[in-house]
N, C-alpha and C positions, 0 to 999 in steps of 0.2 A: 817665491814660496810655492805658488800653486801648482810649479812642475815637481815641487818636493812632495806635496801632497799628494798628487798625481802617482808619484812614483810609491808611495806610500801605500796608497788603496791599490795600485799594481799588483805589488809584493802581497798584501793581505790576500786578496783576489785568488793569487796564484797557488799561496799556500792551504787557504781553504779546498780551493780545485782539486791540491794535493791530498791532501787530508780525506775527502770525499772520496776521491779513487780507490786512494788505498783501504778506507773501510768496507768500499765495495767488494775491492778483491779479496778482502781478508773473508767478506761475508759470505762472497761465491766459493771460497777455498771450502770456508766451514761447511759450505752445504754437499758440495763432492764432495768432502771428504768422510762425512756423514753417511751421505746416502749410495757412495761409488766405491769407496775403500774400506772402511771400517763396516766389513760387512759378514756374518758368518760363516765360515771355511765350506766350501761344498764336499761332501763325502761321499766316495763310490763304494758300497758296501754292498754285498750279498745278505739277501735274507736269514734268517739262520739263527742257532742258540748262542753261538760266539758272541754276534754281534749283539744281540739282546742283554748276553752279560757284559762286556768290555764298553761298549757303548755311552751306559749311562755314569759310566766312571771316569767319561774322557771330559770334563766339565771344558776347556777351550775348545772344544770341536763344536760346540752349541749355545757360543756365543760371539758376538763380532770378533775380529781380530781388528784391533787399533795400534797400527805401527806408528811410532813416532811421526808425528805431524810433519815435520819440516826431513824427515827422510821415508815418504811412504813409498816413495818407488821401486823395485828391484837394482838398478844401478847405483841409486845414493845407497842404498843398504848393503850393496856388494863392495862400495868403496869404505865405508865406513866398518866392515869386518875387515878389510884389508890393516885399518888399523890397531886392529886387537893385536894383531903379529908381534907388534913392538909394545904392546902392555904387559908382556910375561915374557917371564925370561924361559930360555931353553933349560933343561938341566936331565939331560938322559942318559942311559947308559944302553949301548947298542950292543944286540946279541944278532948275530948272522947266523942265518940257518938255510939249507937247499933244499930245493925244488926238486923233483923226479928227472929232470930234464939236465939238472945244472944251472938253473936260475939262482941267484942271490939276492933274497928275502931280509929286510933289517927288521927286526922288535927293538924300537926304542922304548924303553923303559922309563918310568917319570919317577924323575927323584930315584933312580936306582929302585925301584920298591922291589925289585925282584931277590935281591942281596938277602943272605943268612942275617944280615944286621937290623934289616926292615921291619919296625915295631907293630908288625900286624899276623895273627894266625895263616898258617898252611893253609885255613878254609877260609879268607877271606875273600869275598868276591872280586874279580879279574874283568876290567874294562878295556874292548880291543877296540881300537879308533881305525877304521880305513878311511884314510884322505880322499882328497878331490882330485881331479887330473893333475898332472906334472906337478903333485904338492910332496908333502911329507909331515915329519911330528914339527917341525917348525912353524908350521902355519899357525895364525891363534885360535883356529875353532878348537886344534885341535888340543895347542896346549892347555885351554882352559876349561875342555871336559877335563883333562888329566886332575888337573889340579883339583877339579871339582869331586873327581871318583877319589883323591888320594886325601884329602878333607875327611870323606865319611868312611874314611880306615878301609876302603880297597886299593887293590892295588890298579894302574892302568899301564897301556903297552897301546902303542901306533905300530900298523904293520907298514912299511914302504916299499912300494913295490921294484919291482926288476927296474933298474937305470934310475930311481928316484931319490932325490936327497943324498947325493953322493954314494951312491951304489953301484959299483961296477957291472958292467954288464961279462955275464961269463956264459949265458947260453946265446942260441943264436936268435930266439924270440924275445921281443920285449913286452912290455904287460902292455895289457888291451882291456879293454871292459870286460868281455869275454872269458877271460883266464881266472874263472872260478876257482880252478883246483889250487889254488895260489893263497887262496883264501883258508879255503881245506888245510895246507900246508901249515900256517901260523896256526890254527886251531888244533892240529895236532900234536903241535911243538909244546904250544900252552898247555893241555889236557896230561901231556905226558910228564910234565913239570910240577904242574899243581892239580892232580888227579880227583884233591879232595875240595877244591875251590867251583863254586859257580863259574860258569864263564858267561859273560854279555858284551854284547859286539855293537857299535853303530859306524854307520857308515854315512859319509856327507857325497854329495852331487854322483862323481862317479863310483867313487869309493859304494855309496849306496845302491846303484845299480849291479855292483860287483858282489855286493853282499845278499841283495835280493835272489840273482841270477842261484849265487850258493846254496841259500835255503830251501829253493824250490827245485834245484837237483838233489840236496840231501835228503828230501822227504822222498825224492824219490829214488834212492841206495843208487843215485850214481857216482858217490864219490868214496874208494876202500882206501885204507892204508898201503904204502908202499909194498913191496913183498917183502916177505921176510918181519913184517912188521906186525904189531898184536893188533887188534881191535879192541881201542881204549873205551869207547860206549856202544848200548844195543844197538842205536839205529838212529836216524834222525840226522840234526846237524852239529848235535855236539856243544851247543848254544843252550844255556837256563830263558834267555831273551834277548832280542836284536831291536834296534831303530834304525830307521831311514830318514835322513834329513837333505831335502832339495834333491833328491834321485831325478834323472831324468826319465820319462814317461816313453818317449819315442826319439832314439838315437838320430832317427833322420830327421824328424821336426828340429831338435836340436842342433843339428850339422846344417840346416838351414838359416835358422836363428844366428848362427855363428858365421856364416857364410856373406852375411849383409854386412849394408855398411856399419850398421848399428855394433856389431861382433869384432869390427878391427882390434878394439882396444883391448877386447879380452885375449881374442886369438894372439897379440903382441907378448899378452901376459904368459899364456901358458905356452908360448912356442919354445 
């Protein structure tokens, strides 16, 4: 009997100790989450009237960002993002366009929204999506934002880069982050087909870098229509608005991070 009671007491002690340890760990994580993770975003913006006009309306930038507590770091969020790929069907109609050097790009229209039977006026906004490294219209983030745009009565199209998502290589050069002229080619094609529609663009990761580079170059007048083609807009990018999501800021630093041991899984995924 004594051994049995001792065993019960030991079991109770272990359970209590485990409960205290779990409680302490939960309390510690709660403190870490609220002090170090759920903090307001850092904002880098110059002084001026544009900042004063825009920033007060960006309420999400002025309050703490609170990610899902059980997926609070970039790696877990990336993994969850991959799961979004299987939670939305692909239903695209592909339009092939050529660049001035003969490369083939693919414009994938969500739900065939470029067709004459699509129930939206020709003046409906169009969302152009630029995907990330070695991605395409099949990526979850591309499908979900396209679905959201179409639900609002817009048209949505994904630009697939040279050699990506089943496109053939038809030019000596493959795609790269620096090849912003391919973004111009897509925008020119869209403006030619839908001249009365406001055109907006969003770029994810590498696509954000390409889009940002294009915007800066377009404002400087560095992109011109091919010889023999008319100018379709007076100046600038030809876009009514643009957004960039998780774009690299320094390609050198990004390459260093991917070159480390933690980047091995990412390299296998995008190679």
